[in-house]
N, CA, C and O atoms as a printed pandas DataFrame, in Angstrom:
     atom_number atom_name residue_name chain_id  residue_number  x_coord  y_coord  z_coord
0              1         N          CYS        A               1   27.235   47.527 -150.673
1              2        CA          CYS        A               1   26.791   48.879 -150.964
2              3         C          CYS        A               1   26.525   49.588 -149.634
3              4         O          CYS        A               1   25.736   49.116 -148.814
4              5         N          SER        A               2   27.177   50.697 -149.437
5              6        CA          SER        A               2   27.049   51.395 -148.155
6              7         C          SER        A               2   25.642   51.930 -147.910
7              8         O          SER        A               2   25.212   52.008 -146.760
8              9         N          THR        A               3   24.923   52.296 -148.953
9             10        CA          THR        A               3   23.561   52.810 -148.783
10            11         C          THR        A               3   22.635   51.723 -148.255
11            12         O          THR        A               3   21.857   51.968 -147.332
12            13         N          ILE        A               4   22.708   50.530 -148.826
13            14        CA          ILE        A               4   21.876   49.419 -148.361
14            15         C          ILE        A               4   22.282   49.017 -146.945
15            16         O          ILE        A               4   21.429   48.736 -146.103
16            17         N          TYR        A               5   23.593   48.991 -146.688
17            18        CA          TYR        A               5   24.079   48.678 -145.341
18            19         C          TYR        A               5   23.497   49.660 -144.327
19            20         O          TYR        A               5   23.037   49.256 -143.259
20            21         N          ALA        A               6   23.517   50.945 -144.663
21            22        CA          ALA        A               6   22.994   51.970 -143.753
22            23         C          ALA        A               6   21.497   51.799 -143.532
23            24         O          ALA        A               6   21.009   51.933 -142.410
24            25         N          ARG        A               7   20.778   51.505 -144.598
25            26        CA          ARG        A               7   19.331   51.322 -144.475
26            27         C          ARG        A               7   18.995   50.130 -143.584
27            28         O          ARG        A               7   18.156   50.230 -142.689
28            29         N          ARG        A               8   19.648   49.015 -143.834
29            30        CA          ARG        A               8   19.346   47.791 -143.078
30            31         C          ARG        A               8   19.749   47.894 -141.613
31            32         O          ARG        A               8   19.161   47.237 -140.754
32            33         N          ASN        A               9   20.747   48.714 -141.333
33            34        CA          ASN        A               9   21.218   48.862 -139.960
34            35         C          ASN        A               9   20.735   50.155 -139.309
35            36         O          ASN        A               9   21.223   50.557 -138.253
36            37         N          ARG        A              10   19.768   50.795 -139.960
37            38        CA          ARG        A              10   19.141   52.027 -139.447
38            39         C          ARG        A              10   20.177   53.082 -139.057
39            40         O          ARG        A              10   20.131   53.645 -137.963
40            41         N          LEU        A              11   21.112   53.336 -139.977
41            42        CA          LEU        A              11   22.158   54.324 -139.730
42            43         C          LEU        A              11   21.837   55.687 -140.334
43            44         O          LEU        A              11   22.664   56.597 -140.273
44            45         N          GLY        A              12   20.663   55.839 -140.911
45            46        CA          GLY        A              12   20.266   57.131 -141.451
46            47         C          GLY        A              12   20.337   57.187 -142.963
47            48         O          GLY        A              12   20.471   56.166 -143.637
48            49         N          ASP        A              13   20.245   58.407 -143.482
49            50        CA          ASP        A              13   20.241   58.612 -144.932
50            51         C          ASP        A              13   21.667   58.784 -145.460
51            52         O          ASP        A              13   22.641   58.641 -144.720
52            53         N          GLY        A              14   21.766   59.092 -146.750
53            54        CA          GLY        A              14   23.070   59.229 -147.387
54            55         C          GLY        A              14   23.923   60.330 -146.784
55            56         O          GLY        A              14   25.133   60.167 -146.627
56            57         N          LEU        A              15   23.297   61.451 -146.444
57            58        CA          LEU        A              15   24.042   62.566 -145.864
58            59         C          LEU        A              15   24.634   62.199 -144.506
59            60         O          LEU        A              15   25.793   62.513 -144.232
60            61         N          SER        A              16   23.857   61.544 -143.663
61            62        CA          SER        A              16   24.382   61.158 -142.346
62            63         C          SER        A              16   25.469   60.095 -142.485
63            64         O          SER        A              16   26.393   60.047 -141.673
64            65         N          LEU        A              17   25.365   59.246 -143.502
65            66        CA          LEU        A              17   26.401   58.244 -143.747
66            67         C          LEU        A              17   27.696   58.918 -144.203
67            68         O          LEU        A              17   28.781   58.535 -143.767
68            69         N          MET        A              18   27.585   59.922 -145.081
69            70        CA          MET        A              18   28.771   60.675 -145.507
70            71         C          MET        A              18   29.417   61.380 -144.321
71            72         O          MET        A              18   30.642   61.421 -144.213
72            73         N          GLN        A              19   28.605   61.929 -143.439
73            74        CA          GLN        A              19   29.125   62.599 -142.246
74            75         C          GLN        A              19   29.841   61.592 -141.343
75            76         O          GLN        A              19   30.878   61.906 -140.759
76            77         N          PHE        A              20   29.290   60.390 -141.231
77            78        CA          PHE        A              20   29.929   59.337 -140.441
78            79         C          PHE        A              20   31.318   59.018 -140.990
79            80         O          PHE        A              20   32.288   58.959 -140.235
80            81         N          TYR        A              21   31.414   58.812 -142.320
81            82        CA          TYR        A              21   32.709   58.497 -142.923
82            83         C          TYR        A              21   33.681   59.660 -142.768
83            84         O          TYR        A              21   34.871   59.443 -142.539
84            85         N          HIS        A              22   33.195   60.879 -142.890
85            86        CA          HIS        A              22   34.048   62.053 -142.711
86            87         C          HIS        A              22   34.609   62.105 -141.292
87            88         O          HIS        A              22   35.797   62.360 -141.092
88            89         N          ASP        A              23   33.757   61.864 -140.327
89            90        CA          ASP        A              23   34.162   61.949 -138.924
90            91         C          ASP        A              23   35.022   60.772 -138.471
91            92         O          ASP        A              23   35.786   60.906 -137.515
92            93         N          ASN        A              24   34.916   59.633 -139.132
93            94        CA          ASN        A              24   35.602   58.419 -138.679
94            95         C          ASN        A              24   36.716   57.954 -139.608
95            96         O          ASN        A              24   37.109   56.789 -139.561
96            97         N          SER        A              25   37.232   58.848 -140.453
97            98        CA          SER        A              25   38.298   58.494 -141.385
98            99         C          SER        A              25   39.562   59.286 -141.081
99           100         O          SER        A              25   39.505   60.426 -140.619
100          101         N          VAL        A              26   40.700   58.659 -141.350
101          102        CA          VAL        A              26   42.004   59.292 -141.196
102          103         C          VAL        A              26   42.747   59.113 -142.511
103          104         O          VAL        A              26   42.791   58.007 -143.050
104          105         N          ILE        A              27   43.335   60.191 -143.037
105          106        CA          ILE        A              27   44.085   60.112 -144.296
106          107         C          ILE        A              27   45.535   59.751 -143.992
107          108         O          ILE        A              27   46.218   60.451 -143.245
108          109         N          LYS        A              28   45.996   58.645 -144.584
109          110        CA          LYS        A              28   47.393   58.211 -144.472
110          111         C          LYS        A              28   47.832   57.715 -145.845
111          112         O          LYS        A              28   47.699   56.532 -146.157
112          113         N          HIS        A              29   48.355   58.626 -146.662
113          114        CA          HIS        A              29   48.820   58.248 -147.996
114          115         C          HIS        A              29   50.013   57.302 -147.882
115          116         O          HIS        A              29   50.878   57.483 -147.026
116          117         N          GLY        A              30   50.052   56.296 -148.748
117          118        CA          GLY        A              30   51.170   55.371 -148.800
118          119         C          GLY        A              30   51.209   54.341 -147.684
119          120         O          GLY        A              30   52.220   53.657 -147.522
120          121         N          ALA        A              31   50.154   54.212 -146.922
121          122        CA          ALA        A              31   50.125   53.230 -145.829
122          123         C          ALA        A              31   50.223   51.815 -146.390
123          124         O          ALA        A              31   49.764   51.549 -147.501
124          125         N          ASN        A              32   50.814   50.923 -145.629
125          126        CA          ASN        A              32   50.959   49.528 -146.037
126          127         C          ASN        A              32   49.590   48.849 -145.949
127          128         O          ASN        A              32   49.048   48.680 -144.856
128          129         N          THR        A              33   49.038   48.464 -147.088
129          130        CA          THR        A              33   47.691   47.888 -147.117
130          131         C          THR        A              33   47.623   46.524 -146.432
131          132         O          THR        A              33   46.540   46.090 -146.038
132          133         N          ALA        A              34   48.748   45.849 -146.284
133          134        CA          ALA        A              34   48.754   44.558 -145.591
134          135         C          ALA        A              34   48.466   44.730 -144.100
135          136         O          ALA        A              34   48.041   43.788 -143.432
136          137         N          GLU        A              35   48.696   45.927 -143.590
137          138        CA          GLU        A              35   48.494   46.181 -142.165
138          139         C          GLU        A              35   47.182   46.900 -141.866
139          140         O          GLU        A              35   46.874   47.155 -140.701
140          141         N          LEU        A              36   46.410   47.229 -142.891
141          142        CA          LEU        A              36   45.182   47.998 -142.692
142          143         C          LEU        A              36   43.967   47.091 -142.585
143          144         O          LEU        A              36   43.815   46.143 -143.355
144          145         N          ASP        A              37   43.116   47.388 -141.634
145          146        CA          ASP        A              37   41.853   46.679 -141.445
146          147         C          ASP        A              37   40.765   47.703 -141.171
147          148         O          ASP        A              37   41.050   48.825 -140.750
148          149         N          ILE        A              38   39.540   47.323 -141.407
149          150        CA          ILE        A              38   38.410   48.123 -140.958
150          151         C          ILE        A              38   37.817   47.361 -139.787
151          152         O          ILE        A              38   37.201   46.309 -139.956
152          153         N          GLU        A              39   38.012   47.910 -138.606
153          154        CA          GLU        A              39   37.568   47.239 -137.392
154          155         C          GLU        A              39   36.423   48.006 -136.747
155          156         O          GLU        A              39   36.293   49.217 -136.925
156          157         N          PHE        A              40   35.608   47.298 -136.009
157          158        CA          PHE        A              40   34.449   47.879 -135.339
158          159         C          PHE        A              40   34.878   48.988 -134.387
159          160         O          PHE        A              40   35.766   48.793 -133.556
160          161         N          GLN        A              41   34.250   50.143 -134.511
161          162        CA          GLN        A              41   34.464   51.321 -133.673
162          163         C          GLN        A              41   35.900   51.833 -133.690
163          164         O          GLN        A              41   36.364   52.394 -132.697
164          165         N          LYS        A              42   36.607   51.649 -134.796
165          166        CA          LYS        A              42   37.940   52.224 -134.967
166          167         C          LYS        A              42   37.929   53.107 -136.204
167          168         O          LYS        A              42   37.046   52.989 -137.053
168          169         N          ARG        A              43   38.904   53.983 -136.302
169          170        CA          ARG        A              43   39.001   54.901 -137.433
170          171         C          ARG        A              43   39.282   54.122 -138.722
171          172         O          ARG        A              43   39.940   53.082 -138.693
172          173         N          ILE        A              44   38.784   54.628 -139.842
173          174        CA          ILE        A              44   38.983   54.013 -141.153
174          175         C          ILE        A              44   40.138   54.742 -141.828
175          176         O          ILE        A              44   40.091   55.962 -141.987
176          177         N          ILE        A              45   41.173   54.007 -142.227
177          178        CA          ILE        A              45   42.331   54.595 -142.888
178          179         C          ILE        A              45   42.021   54.724 -144.376
179          180         O          ILE        A              45   41.683   53.743 -145.038
180          181         N          VAL        A              46   42.141   55.947 -144.892
181          182        CA          VAL        A              46   41.922   56.212 -146.311
182          183         C          VAL        A              46   43.147   56.934 -146.854
183          184         O          VAL        A              46   43.962   57.447 -146.087
184          185         N          GLY        A              47   43.277   56.973 -148.182
185          186        CA          GLY        A              47   44.378   57.694 -148.802
186          187         C          GLY        A              47   44.740   57.085 -150.137
187          188         O          GLY        A              47   44.040   56.218 -150.660
188          189         N          LYS        A              48   45.837   57.552 -150.669
189          190        CA          LYS        A              48   46.341   57.045 -151.946
190          191         C          LYS        A              48   47.387   55.988 -151.619
191          192         O          LYS        A              48   48.487   56.305 -151.165
192          193         N          PHE        A              49   47.031   54.725 -151.855
193          194        CA          PHE        A              49   47.909   53.623 -151.491
194          195         C          PHE        A              49   48.753   53.135 -152.667
195          196         O          PHE        A              49   49.866   52.648 -152.471
196          197         N          VAL        A              50   48.230   53.263 -153.881
197          198        CA          VAL        A              50   48.908   52.767 -155.076
198          199         C          VAL        A              50   48.819   53.834 -156.154
199          200         O          VAL        A              50   47.775   54.464 -156.324
200          201         N          ASP        A              51   49.919   54.039 -156.888
201          202        CA          ASP        A              51   49.926   54.996 -157.993
202          203         C          ASP        A              51   50.516   54.303 -159.216
203          204         O          ASP        A              51   51.735   54.184 -159.340
204          205         N          ARG        A              52   49.658   53.852 -160.107
205          206        CA          ARG        A              52   50.093   53.142 -161.314
206          207         C          ARG        A              52   49.597   53.878 -162.545
207          208         O          ARG        A              52   48.461   54.350 -162.584
208          209         N          GLU        A              53   50.451   53.971 -163.543
209          210        CA          GLU        A              53   50.030   54.498 -164.836
210          211         C          GLU        A              53   49.414   53.349 -165.617
211          212         O          GLU        A              53   50.082   52.360 -165.919
212          213         N          ARG        A              54   48.143   53.487 -165.939
213          214        CA          ARG        A              54   47.453   52.461 -166.710
214          215         C          ARG        A              54   46.588   53.142 -167.746
215          216         O          ARG        A              54   46.146   54.273 -167.543
216          217         N          PRO        A              55   46.336   52.454 -168.872
217          218        CA          PRO        A              55   45.452   53.056 -169.878
218          219         C          PRO        A              55   44.033   53.185 -169.340
219          220         O          PRO        A              55   43.601   52.413 -168.484
220          221         N          THR        A              56   43.324   54.170 -169.857
221          222        CA          THR        A              56   41.933   54.346 -169.448
222          223         C          THR        A              56   41.100   53.193 -169.990
223          224         O          THR        A              56   41.536   52.465 -170.881
224          225         N          PHE        A              57   39.906   53.034 -169.448
225          226        CA          PHE        A              57   39.005   51.997 -169.941
226          227         C          PHE        A              57   38.717   52.211 -171.415
227          228         O          PHE        A              57   38.720   51.259 -172.195
228          229         N          LEU        A              58   38.465   53.468 -171.806
229          230        CA          LEU        A              58   38.111   53.762 -173.192
230          231         C          LEU        A              58   39.263   53.440 -174.137
231          232         O          LEU        A              58   39.036   52.901 -175.220
232          233         N          ASP        A              59   40.498   53.763 -173.747
233          234        CA          ASP        A              59   41.649   53.426 -174.583
234          235         C          ASP        A              59   41.816   51.913 -174.710
235          236         O          ASP        A              59   42.108   51.412 -175.795
236          237         N          SER        A              60   41.634   51.187 -173.614
237          238        CA          SER        A              60   41.722   49.721 -173.657
238          239         C          SER        A              60   40.620   49.132 -174.528
239          240         O          SER        A              60   40.849   48.190 -175.287
240          241         N          TYR        A              61   39.429   49.694 -174.411
241          242        CA          TYR        A              61   38.289   49.230 -175.211
242          243         C          TYR        A              61   38.548   49.461 -176.698
243          244         O          TYR        A              61   38.278   48.585 -177.519
244          245         N          ASN        A              62   39.070   50.635 -177.045
245          246        CA          ASN        A              62   39.391   50.914 -178.443
246          247         C          ASN        A              62   40.469   49.972 -178.968
247          248         O          ASN        A              62   40.376   49.509 -180.105
248          249         N          ASP        A              63   41.490   49.679 -178.164
249          250        CA          ASP        A              63   42.536   48.737 -178.583
250          251         C          ASP        A              63   41.951   47.355 -178.842
251          252         O          ASP        A              63   42.312   46.692 -179.814
252          253         N          TRP        A              64   41.048   46.927 -177.971
253          254        CA          TRP        A              64   40.405   45.622 -178.146
254          255         C          TRP        A              64   39.555   45.607 -179.414
255          256         O          TRP        A              64   39.607   44.654 -180.191
256          257         N          LEU        A              65   38.772   46.667 -179.620
257          258        CA          LEU        A              65   37.943   46.745 -180.831
258          259         C          LEU        A              65   38.797   46.746 -182.090
259          260         O          LEU        A              65   38.426   46.147 -183.099
260          261         N          LYS        A              66   39.943   47.420 -182.031
261          262        CA          LYS        A              66   40.845   47.468 -183.180
262          263         C          LYS        A              66   41.332   46.061 -183.535
263          264         O          LYS        A              66   41.437   45.724 -184.715
264          265         N          GLN        A              67   41.630   45.239 -182.524
265          266        CA          GLN        A              67   42.073   43.867 -182.764
266          267         C          GLN        A              67   40.951   43.012 -183.335
267          268         O          GLN        A              67   41.186   42.187 -184.218
268          269         N          VAL        A              68   39.750   43.200 -182.844
269          270        CA          VAL        A              68   38.617   42.372 -183.253
270          271         C          VAL        A              68   38.076   42.782 -184.617
271          272         O          VAL        A              68   37.825   41.930 -185.469
272          273         N          LEU        A              69   37.896   44.084 -184.825
273          274        CA          LEU        A              69   37.237   44.568 -186.043
274          275         C          LEU        A              69   38.186   44.861 -187.197
275          276         O          LEU        A              69   37.755   44.959 -188.346
276          277         N          LYS        A              70   39.458   45.000 -186.905
277          278        CA          LYS        A              70   40.498   45.291 -187.902
278          279         C          LYS        A              70   40.140   46.518 -188.744
279          280         O          LYS        A              70   40.059   47.617 -188.195
280          281         N          ASP        A              71   39.923   46.373 -190.059
281          282        CA          ASP        A              71   39.682   47.509 -190.961
282          283         C          ASP        A              71   38.347   48.200 -190.709
283          284         O          ASP        A              71   38.173   49.359 -191.088
284          285         N          LYS        A              72   37.418   47.519 -190.086
285          286        CA          LYS        A              72   36.100   48.108 -189.830
286          287         C          LYS        A              72   36.084   48.986 -188.573
287          288         O          LYS        A              72   35.067   49.601 -188.249
288          289         N          PHE        A              73   37.204   49.035 -187.880
289          290        CA          PHE        A              73   37.269   49.754 -186.609
290          291         C          PHE        A              73   37.135   51.263 -186.787
291          292         O          PHE        A              73   37.816   51.866 -187.616
292          293         N          VAL        A              74   36.254   51.858 -186.003
293          294        CA          VAL        A              74   36.102   53.311 -185.922
294          295         C          VAL        A              74   36.243   53.669 -184.442
295          296         O          VAL        A              74   35.443   53.215 -183.624
296          297         N          PRO        A              75   37.261   54.485 -184.079
297          298        CA          PRO        A              75   37.479   54.806 -182.662
298          299         C          PRO        A              75   36.253   55.432 -182.018
299          300         O          PRO        A              75   35.499   56.171 -182.652
300          301         N          TYR        A              76   36.076   55.119 -180.749
301          302        CA          TYR        A              76   34.967   55.656 -179.979
302          303         C          TYR        A              76   35.526   56.625 -178.949
303          304         O          TYR        A              76   35.888   56.198 -177.852
304          305         N          GLY        A              77   35.609   57.912 -179.261
305          306        CA          GLY        A              77   36.060   58.942 -178.324
306          307         C          GLY        A              77   37.440   58.683 -177.760
307          308         O          GLY        A              77   38.144   57.798 -178.247
308          309         N          GLY        A              78   37.847   59.431 -176.746
309          310        CA          GLY        A              78   39.107   59.221 -176.050
310          311         C          GLY        A              78   40.324   59.640 -176.842
311          312         O          GLY        A              78   40.207   60.262 -177.898
312          313         N          ALA        A              79   41.512   59.291 -176.321
313          314        CA          ALA        A              79   42.784   59.714 -176.898
314          315         C          ALA        A              79   43.061   59.072 -178.252
315          316         O          ALA        A              79   43.724   59.684 -179.089
316          317         N          ASN        A              80   42.576   57.861 -178.491
317          318        CA          ASN        A              80   42.833   57.164 -179.758
318          319         C          ASN        A              80   41.936   57.633 -180.888
319          320         O          ASN        A              80   42.068   57.142 -182.009
320          321         N          ALA        A              81   41.043   58.549 -180.638
321          322        CA          ALA        A              81   40.058   58.954 -181.640
322          323         C          ALA        A              81   40.642   59.879 -182.697
323          324         O          ALA        A              81   40.007   60.094 -183.730
324          325         N          HIS        A              82   41.810   60.424 -182.479
325          326        CA          HIS        A              82   42.358   61.408 -183.411
326          327         C          HIS        A              82   42.911   60.767 -184.648
327          328         O          HIS        A              82   43.409   61.463 -185.534
């Protein structure tokens, strides 16, 4: 947890930590994650590395409930609720 890390290492409050990440990050979409590291006193590479179409948690949860409860199933919000 970055907040606890900041507290234990006396790096300041949440706002100063956000400013640190803003100042020390570089956006590189599609970068090879096998070559990326977070190293001491170097810039942090951020961006969109993977783009996968996957069902939402709620849709997956409803599908699981449908299998378990069968006829007793009542959808809980989300796209399957209609």
